[in-house]
C-alpha positions in Angstrom: 100.9 110.3 126.6 103.9 109.2 124.6 104.3 109.4 120.8 106.6 107.8 118.2 106.7 109.3 114.7 108.2 107.1 112.0 109.5 109.3 109.2 110.4 113.0 109.5 109.6 114.2 106.0 106.9 116.8 105.4 104.1 114.6 106.8 106.1 113.5 109.8 107.1 117.1 110.6 103.4 118.1 110.8 102.7 115.0 113.0 105.5 116.2 115.4 103.9 119.6 115.7 100.4 118.1 116.1 101.7 115.9 119.0 103.4 118.9 120.6 100.2 121.0 120.3 98.1 118.1 121.7 100.3 117.9 124.8 102.4 114.8 124.3 104.8 114.3 127.2 107.4 112.6 124.9 107.8 112.7 121.1 110.4 110.3 119.7 111.1 110.6 116.0 112.9 108.0 113.9 114.4 108.9 110.5 117.5 107.9 108.5 118.3 111.5 107.6 120.2 113.5 110.2 118.9 116.9 108.9 115.3 115.7 109.2 116.0 114.5 112.8 117.4 117.9 113.7 114.4 119.6 112.1 112.1 117.4 114.2 113.9 118.5 117.4 113.3 122.2 116.4 109.6 121.5 115.8 109.1 119.9 119.2 110.4 116.3 119.3 111.9 115.4 122.6 114.2 112.8 121.2 115.3 111.5 117.8 117.1 108.5 116.5 118.2 106.7 113.4 116.3 103.5 112.4 118.9 101.2 113.8 118.5 102.7 117.3 114.7 102.7 117.6 114.5 99.6 119.8 116.8 101.2 122.5 115.1 104.6 122.1 111.6 103.2 122.6 112.6 101.1 125.6 114.3 104.2 127.2 111.0 106.0 126.8 108.9 103.1 128.1 109.7 99.4 128.0 106.0 98.6 127.4 105.9 100.7 124.2 104.4 103.9 123.1 100.8 105.2 123.4 100.6 106.6 119.9 102.7 105.6 116.9 102.4 107.5 113.7 103.7 105.9 110.5 104.4 108.9 108.3 106.1 106.7 105.6 103.2 104.3 104.8 105.2 101.3 103.7 104.2 97.8 104.9 107.5 97.6 106.8 107.1 100.9 108.7 103.4 100.1 109.5 104.6 96.7 110.9 107.1 98.6 113.0 104.4 101.0 114.2 102.4 98.1 115.5 105.4 96.5 117.1 106.2 99.6 119.1 102.6 100.4 120.1 102.0 99.5 123.7 99.1 97.3 124.7 95.9 99.4 124.4 97.8 101.9 122.3 97.1 103.1 118.7 99.1 103.0 115.5 98.1 105.5 112.9 99.1 105.2 109.2 99.5 108.8 108.0 101.9 108.2 105.0 100.3 107.0 101.8 101.1 103.4 101.0 101.8 102.3 97.4 98.6 100.9 95.7 98.4 97.2 96.2 100.9 97.0 99.1 100.1 94.2 101.6 100.6 94.3 105.3 101.5 91.2 107.4 100.9 91.4 111.1 100.9 89.1 114.1 97.2 88.7 114.9 97.8 87.2 118.3 99.9 90.2 119.4 97.5 92.6 117.8 94.4 91.1 119.5 95.8 90.0 122.9 97.4 93.4 123.5 94.3 95.2 122.3 96.1 97.5 119.9 94.3 99.7 117.5 95.4 100.3 113.9 93.8 103.1 111.9 94.6 105.2 108.9 93.9 108.8 108.1 94.0 111.0 105.0 94.4 114.7 105.3 93.7 114.5 109.1 90.3 112.8 108.5 88.7 116.1 109.3 86.1 118.4 107.7 88.1 121.2 106.0 85.4 123.8 107.0 86.1 123.0 110.6 89.8 122.3 110.4 91.0 125.3 108.4 89.9 128.0 110.9 91.7 126.0 113.7 94.8 125.6 111.6 94.8 129.3 110.7 94.6 130.1 114.4 97.5 127.8 115.2 99.6 129.4 112.5 98.8 133.0 113.4 99.4 132.3 117.1 102.8 130.8 116.2 102.0 127.4 117.6 102.1 125.7 114.2 105.3 126.5 112.3 105.2 126.5 108.5 108.2 128.4 107.3 110.9 125.8 108.0 108.8 123.1 106.4 109.6 124.7 103.0 112.9 123.6 101.6 114.9 124.8 98.5 113.1 126.2 95.5 114.1 125.4 91.9 113.0 126.8 88.5 111.2 124.4 86.2 114.3 124.0 84.0 116.2 122.6 87.0 113.5 120.1 88.0 116.1 117.3 87.9 118.1 119.1 90.6 114.9 119.5 92.7 114.2 115.8 92.4 117.8 115.0 93.5 117.4 117.4 96.5 114.2 115.6 97.5 115.9 112.2 97.2 118.8 113.4 99.3 116.4 114.0 102.2 116.0 117.8 102.3 114.4 118.6 105.7 111.8 120.8 104.0 109.5 120.3 101.0 111.4 120.9 97.7 109.6 123.3 95.4 109.6 123.6 91.6 108.4 126.9 90.3 107.4 127.7 86.7 
C-alpha cells in the first residue's frame, strides 16, 4: 500500500514510523520545512517534497492517488488536500487536531463516486492498556525511534526562544524545562 503524510512535525513523524512498521511500500511526506523532510527520510519515508511539488510527487507514485493519506496538520485546507490525493477506495485520516469551529468544504460527488473514506483519530483511537505494551515492545526492539523526535530544550526563563524555535520548524519537539 502507498501512504502520503501531510505535515512532518511531531505527529507526522510518528505517522511515518507507523506506516513503515505497518509495511507501506511507499511513504511520501510533504512539509514546507526542509529539516522536517530530512527527518522524515531518516524515519522511513521513501520520498519527500515541499507543498508546491506534491502534485508531481503523488503522480510519480501512482497517477490514481494514494491508498492512505494522513493529515497530520488538521487544517481544513490540508484535510481537503488529503481527500484530493486519496485514490478511489482509499482512506484519508485526520490525525492533526483542527482548530475548534473549523469548517471543511469537500466535493461530495468526488467523495461519493470514488468511494473514498474520511475518518479522524485521536491518540491512535486505541485502548492505552492494549497499545502501551505494543509501543514499548516497538521502542525496545528499535523499530520505533523516539530520541530524534525530541528537539532542543530550553529553561523556563528562555521560553520565548523555545517558542521561536518551534515556529521556525524544529524537526523535533521543542521542550521547556522548569
